[in-house]
TIDRENRO-249470 format. One record per residue (C-alpha): residue in three letters; x negated, y negated, z negated. Coordinates in steps of 0.001 Angstrom, whole numbers, padded with zeros to 6 digits, always signed. Each point is the difference from the previous one (the first is absolute). Example, Ala and Ser with C-alpha at 12.3 -4.5 7.8 and 13.67 -1.06 7.14 Angstrom:
Ala-012300+004500-007800;Ser-001370-003440+000660;
This chain:
Unk+000000+000000+000000;Unk-002902-002355-000757;Unk-001430+000545+003484;Unk+003448-000618+001481;Unk+000240-003308-001862;Unk-003098-001160+001912;Unk+001358+001017+003399;Unk-000293-002624+002730;Unk+003527+000671+001282;Unk+003363+001132-001316;Unk-000034+003286+001921;Unk-003282+001141-001587;Unk+001116-001229-003421;Unk+003265+001909+000226;Unk-001784+003123+001268;Unk-002445+000142-002909;Unk+002376-001116-002726;Unk+002552+002573+001225;Unk-002737+002662+000098;Unk-000897-000802-003616;Unk+003659+000251-001008;Unk+000520+003231+001922;Unk-003156+001492-001518;Unk+001401-000615-003459;Unk+003343+001519+000923;Unk-001237+002987+001991;Unk-003292+000840-001654;Unk+000617-000852-003608;Unk+003726+000456-000394;Unk+000412+002958+002324;Unk-003276+001888+000345;Unk-001470-000678-003429;Unk+003225+000723-001874;Unk+000503+003157+002068;Unk-003556+001180-000677;Unk+000223-000731-003720;Unk+003228+002008-000225;Unk-001520+002860+002027;Unk-003087+000154-002209;Unk+001760-000675-003320;Unk-001762-003298-000675;Unk+001752-002454-002300;Unk+000103-003497+001567;Unk-000997-001554-003340;Unk-003252+001984+000020;Unk-001217-001595+003253;Unk-001045-003199-001770;Unk-002330+001990-002249;Unk-001923+001537+002899;Unk-003286-001770+000707;Unk-000546-000953+003634;Unk-003001+001713+001577;Unk-003085-002178+000512;Unk+000600-000035+003752;Unk+003686-000825-000354;Unk-000853-002830-002424;Unk-002741-001403+002264;Unk+002098+000300+003164;Unk+003055-001629-001589;Unk-002081-002851-001431;Unk-001662-000481+003392;Unk+003355-000117+001822;Unk+001476-002539-002410;Unk-003096-002227+000035;Unk-000315+000136+003787;Unk+003691-000726+000567;Unk-000196-002906-002446;Unk-003289-001534+001159;Unk-000094+000891+003690;Unk+001796-001348+003015;Unk+003017+001752+001466;Unk-002206+001981+002407;Unk-002476+001016-002697;Unk+002755+001013-002436;Unk+001791+001939+002720;Unk-003270+001721+000921;Unk-000329+001126-003620;Unk+003441+001663-000159;Unk+000027+001284+003579;Unk-001987+003214-000679;Unk+002559+001087-002590;Unk+002825-000249+002530;Unk-002004+001620+002773;Unk-001613+002823-001987;Unk+003341+001115-001454;Unk+001478+000131+003495;Unk-002903+001988+001441;Unk-000108+002427-002936;Unk+003786+000394+000152;Unk-000094+000761+003739;Unk-002864+002473-000388;Unk+001706+001814-002871;Unk+003269+000082+001963;Unk-001775+002058+002691;Unk-001047+002519-002631;Unk+003229-000029-001983;Unk+000406+000943-003625;Unk+002126+002680-001625;Unk+000094-002155-003144;Unk+003040-002333-000037;Unk-001862-002473-002200;Unk-002769-000471+002545;Unk+002450+000167+002901;Unk+001830-003037-001355;Unk-003229-002031-000150;Unk-000969+001162+003504;Unk+003425-000863+001426;Unk-000131-003467-001558;Unk-003381-000950+001448;Unk+000358+001705+003386;Unk+003452-001389+000728;Unk+000698-002069+003119;Unk+001097-002874-002234;Unk-003294-000036-001873;Unk-001938+000308+003270;Unk+001880-003025+001361;Unk-000826-001977-003145;Unk-003702+000794+000361;Unk+000093-000947+003686;Unk+001518-003367-000903;Unk-002559-000617-002766;Unk-002834+000832+002421;Unk+001521-002388+002518;Unk+000183-002758-002648;Unk-003690+000570-000773;Unk-000899-000201+003695;Unk+001989-003229+000361;Unk-001656-001547-003056;Unk-003453+001010+001254;Unk+000601-001817+003289;Unk+000423-003300-001853;Unk-002849+000559-002483;Unk-003525-001353+000040;Unk-002885+002352+000732;Unk-001030-000193-003665;Unk+003500+000916-001188;Unk+000129+002946+002428;Unk-003357+001266-001332;Unk+001319-000266-003556;Unk+003197+001813+001021;Unk-002010+002847+001551;Unk-002147+000269-003135;Unk+003072+000042-002271;Unk+001734+002556+002240;Unk-003033+002290-000168;Unk-000286-000394-003760;Unk+003703+000793-000479;Unk-000383+003038+002244;Unk-002851+001214-002207;Unk+002154-000583-003082;Unk+002791+002026+001651;Unk-002407+002860+000647;Unk-001290-000142-003571;Unk+003563-000130-001387;Unk+000972+003187+001855;Unk-003335+001685-000735;Unk+000175-000686-003743;Unk+003548+001342-000154;Unk-000991+003086+001995;Unk-002974+000683-002258;Unk+002017-000967-003113;Unk-002645-002400-001187;Unk+000488-002588-002685;Unk-001983-002283-002224;Unk-003345+001502-001068;Unk+000652-001217-003561;Unk+003216-000607-001897;Unk+001107-003613+000063;Unk+002489+000104-002848;Unk-000745+001164-003495;
């Protein structure tokens, strides 16, 4: 939503603010609640779970970049999240899953509606890059690459079930 507030035009603003709203509704309200029910996790216990180091660093980076950067730079920071979820969803759709829990996630992120959203976000980034200075485009590329690395590390840490090397809370 913060990136959308910096949009140079109403169409881009509406696209990103709507995407933020839809993410809350679909991902948090639908997917997260479904997964917590499936796995027997009490919603109240979520607040007591410490974010992984990568999740903490990535989230802090996204917020700081969206706040401090231009529209293009902020969009370049969040773009890998949109794009990676689509590509992973499409790849997993090819393979399928007998597990209804995973199938629901796969169907969400491989859907034509989500693919259209990602296409529109990519188009907004291309449009913003056309109007940017060379310096801003270089910064956007750097931020995009860094976010892509954070995405990889986020998935890798979850896959390997890594956490903090030392306990943070007593």
